[in-house]
C-alpha positions in Angstrom: 14.2 3.2 11.3 12.6 1.5 14.2 9.2 2.8 13.0 9.5 1.4 9.5 10.7 -2.0 10.7 7.9 -2.2 13.1 5.5 -1.3 10.3 6.9 -3.9 8.0 6.7 -6.6 10.6 3.0 -5.7 11.5 2.0 -5.4 8.0 4.1 -7.7 5.8 4.0 -10.8 7.9 0.1 -11.2 7.7 0.5 -10.5 3.8 2.8 -13.4 3.5 0.2 -15.7 5.0 -2.3 -14.7 2.1 0.0 -14.1 -0.8 -0.7 -17.6 -2.4 -4.5 -17.2 -2.4 -6.2 -17.9 -5.7 -7.5 -15.1 -7.8 -11.2 -16.3 -7.3 -10.7 -15.7 -3.7 -10.0 -12.1 -4.1 -11.7 -9.4 -2.0 -12.1 -6.2 -3.6 -14.0 -4.5 -0.8 -15.9 -1.3 -0.9 -13.8 2.0 -1.0 -16.7 4.0 0.4 -16.9 1.7 3.4 -13.0 2.0 3.8 -13.1 5.7 3.8 -16.1 6.0 6.0 -15.0 3.6 8.7 -11.4 5.1 8.6 -12.9 8.5 9.3 -15.0 7.2 12.0 -12.0 5.5 13.6 -9.5 8.3 13.0 -9.8 10.1 16.3 -9.5 6.9 18.2 -6.2 6.0 16.6 -4.8 9.5 16.8 -5.4 9.3 20.6 -3.1 6.2 20.7 -0.2 8.4 19.7 1.6 9.0 23.0 2.1 12.6 24.0 5.4 14.0 22.8 5.5 11.5 19.9 3.4 13.6 17.5 6.4 14.4 15.2 7.1 10.7 14.7 3.7 10.5 12.9 4.1 13.5 10.9 2.2 16.1 13.1 3.7 19.4 14.3 1.5 19.8 17.3 -1.2 17.7 19.0 -3.7 20.3 18.2 -3.3 19.2 14.6 -5.4 16.1 15.4 -8.6 18.1 15.3 -7.8 19.2 11.6 -6.8 15.7 10.5 -8.9 14.2 7.8 -9.0 10.9 5.7 -7.8 10.9 2.0 -8.5 8.6 -0.9 -7.8 4.9 0.2 -5.4 2.5 -1.8 -6.3 -1.0 -2.1 -3.3 -3.3 -1.8 -2.4 -5.6 -4.7 -0.5 -8.9 -4.1 1.1 -11.4 -6.3 -1.3 -14.4 -6.9 -0.6 -18.2 -6.8 0.4 -18.1 -10.7 3.0 -15.5 -10.0 4.8 -18.0 -7.7 4.1 -21.1 -9.7 4.8 -20.1 -13.3 8.4 -20.5 -14.3 8.0 -18.0 -17.2 5.4 -15.1 -16.8 2.8 -14.5 -19.5 2.4 -10.9 -20.4 -1.3 -11.6 -21.0 -1.9 -12.2 -17.3 -2.0 -9.6 -14.5 -0.5 -12.1 -11.9 -2.1 -9.9 -9.1 -5.2 -9.9 -6.9 -7.1 -7.4 -4.8 -6.2 -8.2 -1.2 -8.3 -7.4 1.9 -5.8 -4.8 2.9 -6.0 -1.0 2.4 -3.8 1.9 3.2 -5.4 5.2 4.1 -3.6 8.5 4.2 -4.3 11.1 6.9 -3.7 14.8 6.1 -3.7 18.1 7.9 -4.0 21.2 5.7 -3.3 19.2 2.6 0.1 17.7 3.9 0.0 13.9 4.5 1.1 12.8 7.9 0.6 9.0 8.2 -1.5 6.0 7.2 -4.2 4.0 8.7 -4.0 0.5 7.7 -6.9 -1.9 7.8 -8.5 -5.0 6.1 -11.8 -6.6 5.5 -12.8 -9.2 7.9 -15.9 -11.3 7.1 -16.9 -8.4 4.8 -16.6 -5.7 7.4 -13.7 -3.2 7.2 -11.4 -3.0 10.3 -8.7 -0.5 11.0 -5.9 -2.2 12.9 -3.0 0.2 13.2 -1.6 3.6 12.5 1.8 4.0 10.8 4.8 6.1 11.8 6.2 9.0 9.8 8.8 7.1 7.9 6.1 5.2 6.0 4.4 8.4 5.0 7.3 9.3 2.7 5.5 7.1 0.1 2.4 9.0 0.5 4.1 12.2 -0.5 5.4 10.3 -3.6 1.9 9.0 -4.4 0.4 12.4 -4.4 3.2 13.6 -6.8 2.2 10.9 -9.2 -1.4 11.8 -9.3 -2.6 13.0 -12.7 -5.4 15.4 -13.5 -7.4 12.5 -15.1 -9.2 10.6 -12.5 -7.8 7.0 -12.2 -8.0 4.2 -9.7 -4.8 4.0 -7.7 -3.5 0.8 -6.0 -0.4 -0.1 -4.2 1.3 -3.4 -5.5 3.2 -5.1 -2.9 5.9 -7.8 -2.9 6.1 -8.7 0.8 9.0 -11.0 0.7 11.1 -8.3 -1.0 9.7 -5.4 1.0 9.1 -3.6 -2.2 5.8 -1.8 -3.5 4.7 0.2 -6.5 1.9 2.7 -7.3 -0.1 1.3 -10.0 -2.8 3.7 -11.7 -5.5 2.3 -13.9 -8.3 4.0 -15.9 -10.4 0.8 -15.6 -10.1 -2.9 -14.8 -10.2 -3.7 -18.6 -6.9 -1.9 -19.4 -5.2 -3.0 -16.1 -2.7 -5.3 -18.0 -1.6 -2.3 -20.0 -0.9 -0.3 -16.8 2.3 1.1 -15.7 3.7 1.6 -12.2 6.4 3.4 -10.3 8.4 2.0 -7.3 7.6 3.8 -4.0 10.7 4.6 -1.9 10.7 5.0 1.8 14.0 6.7 2.0 14.1 10.3 1.0 17.4 9.9 -0.9 16.3 6.4 -2.2 16.6 5.9 -6.0 13.4 4.5 -7.5 12.7 3.2 -10.9 11.3 5.1 -13.5 7.8 4.4 -14.9 7.6 0.6 -15.9 5.0 -1.5 -17.6 3.2 -3.9 -15.2 4.5 -7.0 -17.1 8.1 -5.6 -16.7 7.5 -4.9 -12.9 6.4 -8.5 -12.5 9.3 -10.1 -14.4 11.9 -8.1 -12.5 10.5 -9.0 -9.1 10.1 -12.5 -10.1 13.9 -12.6 -10.8 14.6 -10.8 -7.6 12.5 -13.3 -5.6 14.4 -16.1 -7.2 17.7 -14.5 -6.2 16.5 -13.9 -2.7 15.5 -17.6 -2.4 18.9 -18.8 -3.9 20.7 -16.8 -1.2 18.7 -18.3 1.7 
């Protein structure tokens, strides 16, 4: 549990600072640059794992580091300013924007171990942390949801609620019609079934209001 709360603190706090940025300020970034830079930085971040702590990051042995590779990167989507300001959500709007943040799975022999997490700073991608094993449970879930048809996959986060969804889209044109599935960190967690993006947004808008009412 300590690992996941450390991750949430490191990752969600910066997200809260940028969650109200307008859509026209979005940074899509370059996925190829994300993957290449993550692969270049991989060994450096693996060496930051203290000896004896390999299992906490999903590795069986330290020798596994030599076989570790980078997988497809997931751009992090965040709610935009309209999501927070609109009292009633319009199903014609996406209410999201492509943030500067990316999550990049690390795998060994086809098994995902942990994430590298990074962001674009002045149009240059920087890796800033490596996650613990508890976070990689969501990666196993992401892989299980992949379809044969090649789609663009995103992770939609609601930082204040500490919730996230896998969103798959064939193209930006049909993004409003996409569906998503909630990602659970707990092995025994009960996640939602596949929901339309508009339904996800409406549900989390209600949950955000409830959370504020209880503050």
